C-alpha positions as CSV (number, residue, x, y, z in Angstrom):
1,M,5.3,-17.1,28.3
2,T,3.4,-19.3,25.4
3,V,6.5,-19.3,22.4
4,L,5.5,-21.2,19.4
5,S,7.3,-24.4,18.7
6,S,8.8,-24.5,15.4
7,T,8.7,-27.8,13.4
8,L,10.4,-26.2,10.1
9,D,13.1,-28.7,8.9
10,S,15.6,-25.6,7.3
11,D,17.8,-28.6,5.8
12,G,15.4,-30.4,4.4
13,P,14.4,-30.5,0.6
14,E,11.3,-29.2,0.6
15,Y,12.4,-26.1,2.3
16,A,15.2,-25.9,-0.1
17,A,12.9,-25.8,-2.4
18,H,10.5,-23.3,-1.7
19,R,13.0,-21.2,-0.7
20,A,14.7,-20.9,-4.1
21,A,11.1,-20.5,-5.7
22,M,11.1,-17.6,-3.6
23,L,14.4,-16.8,-4.5
24,G,13.6,-16.4,-7.8
25,K,10.4,-14.4,-7.4
26,L,12.4,-11.9,-5.2
27,A,15.0,-11.5,-8.2
28,A,11.9,-10.6,-10.5
29,L,10.6,-7.9,-7.9
30,D,13.8,-6.7,-7.4
31,A,14.5,-6.1,-11.4
32,E,10.7,-4.3,-11.6
33,H,12.2,-2.1,-8.4
34,A,15.3,-1.0,-10.8
35,K,12.9,0.4,-12.9
36,A,11.0,2.8,-10.3
37,V,14.3,4.0,-8.9
38,A,15.5,4.7,-12.4
39,G,13.3,6.9,-12.9
40,G,13.4,8.3,-16.7
41,G,16.9,6.5,-17.3
42,P,20.1,7.7,-17.2
43,K,19.8,10.3,-19.9
44,Y,17.2,12.4,-18.2
45,V,19.1,11.9,-14.6
46,E,22.5,13.1,-16.0
47,R,20.5,15.9,-17.5
48,H,18.9,16.5,-14.2
49,H,22.3,16.4,-12.4
50,R,23.8,18.4,-14.8
51,R,21.5,21.6,-13.7
52,G,22.7,21.5,-10.3
53,K,19.0,19.5,-9.0
54,L,18.7,16.6,-6.7
55,L,16.6,13.3,-7.9
56,A,13.3,12.5,-5.9
57,R,14.9,9.8,-3.6
58,E,18.3,12.2,-2.9
59,R,16.1,15.0,-1.7
60,I,13.7,12.2,0.8
61,E,17.3,11.6,2.1
62,L,18.6,14.9,2.9
63,L,15.1,15.3,4.5
64,L,14.7,12.5,6.7
65,D,16.4,11.9,10.1
66,P,20.2,10.1,9.3
67,D,19.9,6.4,9.4
68,T,16.3,6.1,10.0
69,P,14.2,4.1,8.2
70,F,12.0,4.8,5.1
71,L,8.8,2.9,3.8
72,E,8.0,3.6,0.7
73,L,4.6,2.6,-0.9
74,S,3.4,1.6,-3.5
75,P,6.8,1.9,-5.7
76,L,5.6,-0.6,-8.7
77,A,2.7,1.4,-9.7
78,G,1.5,1.7,-13.4
79,W,3.7,-1.9,-13.7
80,G,2.3,-3.3,-16.8
81,S,1.0,-0.2,-18.1
82,D,2.1,2.2,-20.5
83,Y,3.8,4.6,-18.2
84,Q,7.0,4.3,-15.7
85,V,7.0,2.0,-13.4
86,G,6.7,4.0,-10.0
87,A,4.6,6.5,-11.8
88,S,6.9,9.5,-12.0
89,L,6.0,9.7,-8.2
90,V,7.8,8.4,-4.8
91,T,5.5,8.4,-1.7
92,G,6.1,6.8,1.9
93,I,6.8,7.3,5.8
94,G,9.9,8.5,6.9
95,V,11.1,10.2,10.4
96,I,11.5,14.4,9.9
97,E,13.2,15.5,13.5
98,G,11.7,12.5,15.5
99,V,8.2,13.1,13.8
100,E,6.8,10.3,11.5
101,C,6.0,12.5,8.0
102,L,3.9,11.3,4.6
103,V,6.3,12.3,2.5
104,T,5.3,12.7,-1.9
105,A,8.5,13.8,-4.1
106,N,7.9,14.2,-7.6
107,D,10.2,12.9,-10.0
108,P,11.5,15.1,-12.9
109,T,13.2,13.0,-14.9
110,V,10.3,10.8,-16.2
111,R,8.4,13.3,-18.3
112,G,9.1,17.0,-16.1
113,G,7.1,14.8,-13.3
114,A,4.1,15.1,-15.0
115,S,0.9,13.3,-13.2
116,N,-0.3,10.7,-15.4
117,P,-3.5,8.5,-14.3
118,W,-1.2,6.4,-11.8
119,T,0.3,9.1,-10.3
120,L,-3.1,10.3,-9.3
121,K,-3.7,7.2,-7.9
122,K,-1.0,6.9,-5.9
123,A,-0.9,10.5,-4.6
124,L,-4.7,9.8,-3.3
125,R,-3.4,6.8,-1.7
126,A,-1.0,8.5,0.1
127,N,-3.3,11.4,1.3
128,E,-5.8,8.8,2.3
129,I,-3.0,6.8,4.6
130,A,-1.9,10.5,5.8
131,F,-5.6,11.0,7.0
132,A,-6.5,7.9,8.5
133,N,-2.7,8.2,11.2
134,R,-2.7,11.7,11.4
135,L,0.8,11.9,9.5
136,P,1.8,15.6,8.7
137,C,2.5,15.9,5.0
138,V,5.9,17.3,3.4
139,S,5.4,17.3,-0.2
140,L,8.5,17.6,-2.5
141,V,7.5,19.4,-5.6
142,E,8.7,19.4,-9.2
143,S,6.2,18.8,-12.0
144,G,4.6,20.4,-15.1
145,G,0.9,19.6,-14.4
146,A,-0.8,16.8,-15.9
147,D,0.4,14.2,-18.6
148,L,-1.8,16.3,-21.4
149,P,-2.1,13.0,-23.6
150,S,-4.1,11.3,-20.4
151,Q,-5.7,14.8,-19.5
152,K,-9.3,12.9,-19.6
153,E,-8.5,10.4,-16.9
154,I,-7.0,13.0,-14.5
155,F,-8.3,16.2,-14.6
156,I,-11.9,15.6,-13.1
157,P,-10.9,12.9,-10.7
158,G,-7.3,15.1,-9.9
159,G,-9.4,18.1,-7.8
160,A,-9.6,15.3,-5.5
161,L,-5.7,16.0,-4.8
162,F,-6.4,19.4,-3.9
163,K,-9.6,18.6,-1.8
164,D,-7.5,16.0,0.4
165,L,-5.4,19.1,1.1
166,T,-7.9,21.2,2.5
167,R,-9.1,18.2,4.8
168,L,-5.8,17.7,6.0
169,S,-5.4,21.2,7.3
170,A,-8.6,21.2,8.1
171,A,-8.3,18.0,10.3
172,G,-5.7,19.4,12.3
173,I,-3.0,17.9,10.1
174,P,0.0,19.8,8.9
175,T,0.8,20.1,5.3
176,I,3.8,21.5,4.1
177,A,5.4,22.0,0.5
178,V,8.2,22.6,-0.6
179,V,8.7,23.7,-4.6
180,F,11.9,22.8,-6.2
181,G,10.9,23.9,-9.7
182,N,7.9,23.9,-12.0
183,S,4.4,23.8,-10.2
184,T,2.2,24.8,-13.2
185,A,-2.0,25.5,-13.7
186,G,-3.4,22.8,-11.1
187,G,0.1,22.1,-9.7
188,A,0.1,25.4,-8.4
189,Y,-2.7,24.5,-6.0
190,I,-0.8,22.0,-3.7
191,P,1.3,25.1,-2.6
192,G,-1.2,27.2,-2.7
193,M,-3.5,25.1,-0.3
194,S,-0.7,23.9,2.1
195,D,-0.1,25.1,5.0
196,H,3.8,25.8,5.0
197,V,5.4,26.8,1.6
198,I,9.0,27.0,1.0
199,M,10.3,27.9,-2.6
200,V,14.2,27.7,-4.0
201,K,15.4,30.8,-5.5
202,E,15.6,30.9,-9.2
203,R,14.3,27.3,-9.6
204,A,10.8,27.5,-8.2
205,K,7.8,28.6,-10.7
206,V,4.4,28.2,-9.5
207,F,1.4,29.8,-11.5
208,L,-1.8,29.3,-12.6
209,G,-0.5,30.3,-16.6
210,G,2.8,30.1,-17.6
211,P,4.4,33.2,-20.0
212,P,3.2,31.1,-23.0
213,L,-0.8,30.4,-21.9
214,V,-0.7,34.3,-20.3
215,K,0.0,35.6,-23.8
216,M,-2.7,33.3,-25.7
217,A,-5.3,34.6,-23.1
218,T,-4.3,38.1,-22.3
219,G,-1.6,39.2,-24.8
220,E,0.4,40.1,-21.6
221,E,4.3,39.7,-22.1
222,S,6.2,37.9,-18.9
223,D,8.4,36.1,-18.0
224,D,8.8,33.1,-15.4
225,E,10.2,35.1,-12.9
226,S,8.0,37.8,-12.6
227,L,4.9,35.7,-13.2
228,G,5.7,33.0,-10.6
229,G,9.1,32.9,-9.6
230,A,10.1,32.0,-5.6
231,E,11.5,35.8,-4.6
232,M,8.1,37.4,-6.6
233,H,6.0,35.0,-4.3
234,A,8.3,35.5,-1.0
235,R,8.5,39.5,-1.6
236,T,5.3,40.6,-3.3
237,S,2.2,37.5,-3.6
238,G,3.1,36.2,-0.1
239,L,2.6,32.7,-1.2
240,A,6.1,31.5,-0.5
241,D,6.4,31.5,3.6
242,Y,10.2,30.6,3.3
243,F,12.7,32.0,0.6
244,A,15.6,29.3,0.2
245,T,18.8,29.6,-1.5
246,D,19.5,26.0,-2.8
247,E,17.7,23.0,-2.9
248,Q,19.9,22.0,0.3
249,D,18.7,25.1,2.1
250,A,14.9,24.0,1.4
251,L,15.1,20.5,2.6
252,R,16.8,22.2,5.5
253,Q,14.4,24.5,6.4
254,A,11.7,22.0,5.7
255,R,13.2,20.2,8.5
256,R,13.0,23.1,10.6
257,V,9.1,23.7,9.8
258,V,8.3,19.9,10.9
259,H,10.5,20.8,14.2
260,R,8.1,23.5,15.0
261,L,5.2,21.6,14.6
262,N,4.9,20.7,18.4
263,W,3.4,17.5,17.2
264,R,2.6,14.8,19.1
265,K,1.8,11.2,18.6
266,A,-1.6,9.8,20.4
267,H,0.3,6.7,21.9
268,P,3.7,6.6,23.6
269,D,6.2,4.6,21.7
270,P,6.2,1.2,23.4
271,G,10.3,0.9,23.6
272,P,12.3,-2.0,22.7
273,A,11.2,-5.0,22.4
274,E,12.5,-8.4,22.4
275,P,13.1,-10.2,18.9
276,P,12.1,-13.7,17.3
277,A,12.8,-16.3,18.5
278,Y,13.5,-17.9,14.9
279,A,15.4,-16.4,12.7
280,E,13.5,-14.3,9.8
281,D,15.8,-15.2,7.1
282,E,13.5,-18.7,7.1
283,L,10.3,-17.1,6.5
284,L,11.5,-17.7,2.3
285,G,11.4,-21.5,2.8
286,I,7.8,-21.3,4.5
287,V,5.3,-20.8,1.4
288,P,5.2,-23.4,-1.1
289,D,5.8,-22.4,-4.7
290,D,2.8,-24.3,-5.4
291,L,-0.2,-22.8,-3.2
292,K,-2.4,-25.7,-3.2
293,T,0.1,-26.9,-1.2
294,P,-0.5,-26.6,2.9
295,F,1.8,-24.6,5.0
296,D,1.5,-23.6,8.9
297,P,1.1,-19.9,9.4
298,R,1.9,-20.4,12.6
299,E,5.2,-20.7,11.2
300,V,5.5,-17.4,9.7
301,I,3.6,-16.0,12.9
302,A,6.4,-17.3,15.2
303,R,8.9,-15.4,13.0
304,I,7.7,-11.9,13.0
305,V,6.0,-11.4,16.5
306,D,7.8,-10.5,19.7
307,A,9.6,-13.4,21.2
308,S,7.3,-15.7,19.2
309,D,5.1,-15.4,22.1
310,F,1.6,-16.0,20.9
311,D,-1.6,-16.6,22.9
312,E,-4.1,-18.6,20.5
313,F,-7.6,-18.0,20.5
314,K,-9.7,-21.3,20.2
315,P,-7.4,-23.4,18.8
316,L,-9.3,-26.4,18.7
317,Y,-12.3,-24.5,17.0
318,G,-12.3,-23.7,13.5
319,P,-8.8,-24.9,13.0
320,S,-8.7,-23.9,9.6
321,L,-8.2,-20.4,11.1
322,V,-5.4,-18.9,13.6
323,T,-6.2,-16.5,15.9
324,G,-4.7,-15.1,18.8
325,W,-3.0,-12.3,20.7
326,A,0.8,-11.2,20.2
327,R,3.1,-8.0,20.4
328,L,4.7,-6.7,17.6
329,H,7.7,-4.1,18.1
330,G,6.1,-3.5,21.5
331,Y,2.5,-2.6,20.1
332,P,-0.3,-5.5,21.1
333,V,-1.7,-6.7,17.8
334,G,-4.6,-9.5,17.3
335,I,-3.9,-12.0,14.5
336,L,-6.1,-14.3,12.3
337,A,-4.3,-16.3,9.7
338,N,-5.7,-18.7,7.2
339,A,-4.2,-22.3,8.0
340,Q,-5.6,-25.0,5.3
341,G,-6.5,-22.2,2.9
342,V,-11.0,-22.5,3.2
343,L,-13.2,-20.8,5.7
344,F,-15.8,-22.8,6.8
345,S,-18.9,-21.7,9.2
346,A,-16.8,-22.3,12.3
347,E,-13.9,-20.2,11.0
348,S,-16.2,-17.5,10.2
349,Q,-17.8,-17.5,13.7
350,K,-14.8,-17.6,15.4
351,A,-13.7,-14.5,13.3
352,A,-16.0,-12.4,14.3
353,Q,-16.1,-12.7,17.4
354,F,-12.0,-12.5,17.4
355,I,-12.9,-9.2,16.0
356,Q,-15.2,-8.0,18.6
357,L,-13.0,-8.5,21.2
358,A,-10.3,-7.0,19.8
359,N,-12.3,-3.6,19.1
360,Q,-13.3,-4.0,22.9
361,R,-10.0,-3.8,24.0
362,D,-8.6,-1.1,21.0
363,I,-5.7,-3.5,19.6
364,P,-5.2,-3.8,16.2
365,L,-5.7,-6.3,14.0
366,V,-3.4,-7.9,11.4
367,F,-4.6,-10.5,9.0
368,L,-2.1,-13.2,7.1
369,H,-4.0,-14.3,4.2
370,N,-4.2,-17.7,2.7
371,T,-7.5,-18.3,1.7
372,T,-9.2,-20.2,-1.2
373,G,-12.2,-18.6,0.3
374,Y,-15.2,-20.0,2.5
375,M,-16.0,-23.5,1.8
376,V,-19.1,-24.6,-1.1
377,G,-21.1,-27.5,-1.2
378,K,-24.6,-28.4,-1.0
379,Q,-23.7,-29.7,3.3
380,Y,-22.4,-26.4,3.5
381,E,-24.8,-24.1,2.0
382,Q,-27.6,-25.8,4.4
383,G,-25.0,-25.4,7.0
384,G,-25.7,-21.4,6.8
385,I,-21.9,-20.9,5.2
386,I,-23.5,-17.8,3.3
387,K,-24.8,-16.2,6.9
388,H,-21.7,-17.2,8.7
389,G,-19.4,-16.2,5.8
390,A,-21.4,-12.3,6.3
391,M,-21.2,-12.8,9.9
392,M,-17.4,-12.5,9.4
393,I,-17.6,-9.9,6.7
394,N,-19.8,-7.5,8.4
395,A,-17.2,-7.9,11.8
396,V,-14.7,-7.0,8.9
397,S,-16.4,-4.1,7.4
398,N,-17.8,-2.6,10.6
399,S,-14.5,-2.9,13.1
400,R,-12.7,0.4,14.1
401,V,-9.8,-0.8,15.2
402,P,-6.6,-0.7,12.6
403,H,-6.5,-3.5,10.1
404,L,-2.9,-4.8,8.3
405,S,-3.3,-7.2,5.8
406,V,-0.4,-9.6,4.3
407,L,-1.2,-11.4,1.5
408,V,1.4,-14.1,2.2
409,G,-0.3,-16.8,-0.1
410,A,-3.6,-17.4,-1.6
411,S,-6.7,-14.6,-1.6
412,Y,-9.8,-15.4,-3.7
413,G,-12.9,-15.0,-3.6
414,A,-15.0,-13.7,-0.8
415,G,-12.3,-15.1,1.6
416,H,-9.8,-12.3,0.4
417,Y,-12.7,-10.0,1.8
418,G,-13.7,-11.7,4.6
419,M,-9.6,-11.2,5.4
420,C,-10.2,-7.4,4.9
421,G,-8.6,-7.2,1.4
422,R,-8.4,-3.9,0.0
423,A,-12.1,-3.1,-0.6
424,Y,-12.5,-3.1,3.1
425,D,-10.0,-0.3,3.9
426,P,-7.1,-1.7,5.7
427,R,-4.8,1.1,6.6
428,F,-1.8,-0.9,4.7
429,L,-1.8,-4.1,3.0
430,F,1.3,-5.7,1.7
431,A,2.0,-8.7,-0.7
432,W,4.8,-11.2,-0.4
433,P,6.1,-12.1,-3.8
434,S,4.4,-15.6,-3.7
435,S,0.8,-14.6,-3.3
436,K,-2.0,-14.4,-5.5
437,S,-5.5,-13.4,-5.5
438,A,-8.5,-13.1,-7.8
439,V,-12.4,-14.1,-7.9
440,M,-10.8,-18.1,-7.9
441,G,-8.3,-20.1,-9.1
442,P,-7.3,-20.3,-12.5
443,Q,-8.2,-24.1,-13.3
444,Q,-11.5,-23.2,-11.0
445,L,-12.6,-20.4,-13.0
446,A,-11.6,-21.8,-16.8
447,G,-13.4,-24.9,-15.5
448,V,-16.6,-23.2,-14.6
449,L,-16.6,-21.1,-17.9
450,S,-15.9,-24.5,-19.4
451,L,-18.8,-26.3,-18.1
452,V,-21.3,-23.1,-18.5
453,A,-20.5,-23.6,-22.0
454,R,-21.1,-27.2,-22.5
455,A,-23.9,-26.5,-20.4
456,S,-25.4,-24.4,-23.0
457,A,-24.3,-26.3,-26.0
458,E,-26.1,-29.6,-24.6
459,A,-29.5,-27.3,-23.9
460,K,-29.2,-26.1,-27.6
461,G,-28.7,-29.6,-29.0
462,R,-25.6,-28.9,-30.5
463,P,-21.9,-30.5,-30.3
464,Y,-19.1,-29.3,-28.1
465,D,-16.2,-28.9,-29.9
466,E,-13.7,-29.9,-27.4
467,E,-10.8,-28.5,-29.1
468,A,-12.0,-25.3,-29.1
469,D,-13.1,-25.9,-25.1
470,A,-9.4,-26.7,-24.8
471,S,-8.4,-23.5,-26.4
472,L,-10.4,-21.5,-24.1
473,R,-9.3,-23.2,-21.2
474,A,-5.9,-22.6,-21.5
475,M,-6.3,-18.8,-22.9
476,V,-8.5,-18.3,-19.8
477,E,-6.4,-20.2,-17.4
478,Q,-2.9,-17.6,-18.5
479,Q,-4.9,-15.0,-18.4
480,I,-6.3,-15.4,-14.7
481,E,-3.0,-16.5,-13.7
482,S,-0.8,-13.5,-14.8
483,E,-3.8,-11.4,-13.6
484,S,-3.8,-12.7,-9.8
485,L,0.0,-11.9,-9.9
486,P,1.5,-9.5,-6.8
487,M,3.2,-7.2,-9.1
488,F,0.4,-7.3,-11.7
489,L,-1.8,-6.1,-8.3
490,S,0.4,-3.9,-7.4
491,G,0.7,-2.0,-10.3
492,R,-2.8,-1.2,-10.2
493,L,-2.3,0.2,-6.3
494,Y,-4.6,-2.7,-5.0
495,D,-1.6,-3.4,-2.3
496,D,0.6,-0.8,-1.0
497,G,3.9,-2.6,-2.5
498,V,5.3,-6.3,-2.2
499,I,7.5,-7.0,0.2
500,D,10.4,-9.5,1.1
501,P,9.3,-12.0,3.8
502,R,12.6,-11.4,5.6
503,D,11.1,-7.7,5.7
504,T,7.6,-8.3,7.2
505,R,8.2,-7.7,10.8
506,T,10.4,-4.6,10.5
507,V,7.1,-3.1,7.6
508,L,4.2,-4.3,10.1
509,G,6.5,-2.4,12.9
510,L,6.7,0.7,10.7
511,C,3.2,0.7,10.4
512,L,2.1,0.4,13.6
513,S,4.6,3.1,14.7
514,A,2.3,5.4,12.1
515,I,-0.9,4.1,12.9
516,H,-0.5,5.3,16.7
517,T,0.1,8.5,15.3
518,A,-4.0,8.8,15.6
519,P,-6.4,7.6,18.3
520,V,-6.4,3.5,18.6
521,E,-10.3,2.9,19.6
522,G,-12.8,0.0,18.6
523,A,-16.4,-0.3,17.2
524,R,-18.3,-0.9,20.8
525,G,-21.1,-2.6,19.1
526,G,-22.7,-0.8,15.8
527,F,-21.6,-4.3,14.1
528,G,-24.8,-4.3,12.1
529,I,-27.1,-7.6,12.7
530,F,-25.3,-10.9,12.8
531,R,-27.4,-13.6,11.1
532,M,-27.5,-16.2,13.7
């Protein structure tokens, strides 16, 4: 076996400083996650419980198999916006009756579970994950529909939610709706377009228009139960397939529906895997607080892959990019990890070949980001860095094996694209609290703007205001720094979550298991023209 050797000095001052900085970032992250878990706050949580209702995460816990993990997705959605962190929706992957499912649950403690623009983005991302990985979808529904003040941002794109449900069903991917409360207006189409529908007695209310709207539109007097109650839909309209006496009964019935799906994974479980030879806790002290300081990504790889066993590909060529083969929780993977930050021509060509090999062998790819982008300068431009970088991006774009991306350190410029950033459709993308991502580093971007302004003033024959320049540079640096941080990016759904480095192996293992529910097949040719 080719077990990686670690040179990490976990007793040294450098390691201690890195670890302390990471723990500080994790404390801040935990505080933001707590806001999502808190939902609408103690007042509305207490009111919800007083009505005899379970919270969104309590419903999920009862739905899932006991003592199985739940990989929550996009928990920081809406961070930094005017809306509650978490976007009034919980989404994630969990195991129900032995079947991996995509679960969504409205949080009714946040404005009655109403959907805001971030709720929509989060729900669409969940549907995208379900479709790509062929995961059955279970929706735990209790929502008053669109948050009306923001309807201009929801109504038109929101129709994609219902389109997604029909596309999932058409693809043979089961969809199950469990209705606990309101599911009104456009929200009525969630149970209306799901394959299986369960409604809770005297609680579920599913109608296109509630009694006030019906009164305004037609003059008809009606009540919630006769218009859209669970019993009416079970006995009269036929919309409800199953009638539950209470929430616990509804969740029990949902588990039985999944049990009867006769659902099979495309690939069998690989079975037990040997853990890494090095402690995952040591991942806290590898990445420096200052991302300009290089670190060896093999130290990360050694703590996430099975038995720390890694067969490196082209180790002497293009050394700024580490590539190689390993297993992770028993699943074969190809890994691309940035070593010294900059991608040169050799690294780009090496990556393109490696990606092609993974596609030939139907092996998923894991990208560990720490790049400042492709190298610039006269020597490198003349050496063909554009065409070689394009070769790598071409390979990433047309690769058909599943991609998993983890932003460990920097992820700047076109390097973010070449390493399969969000725009390149990785199946999953997660970030460490140490990561940063932007068009370039704050100092570089501010410096470029300064040079452009200085050249403009010189061309016009005007004196340059050095004091204003210093002020502008400071302002731009501060803005870009804040906009490159992981919580800011996660709030905009540019990743699927910011994770504790110690959880990286577990998170990637859960993702790989979900991915293998669908067939894993690489591209055989079809990579477009590689400029040589």
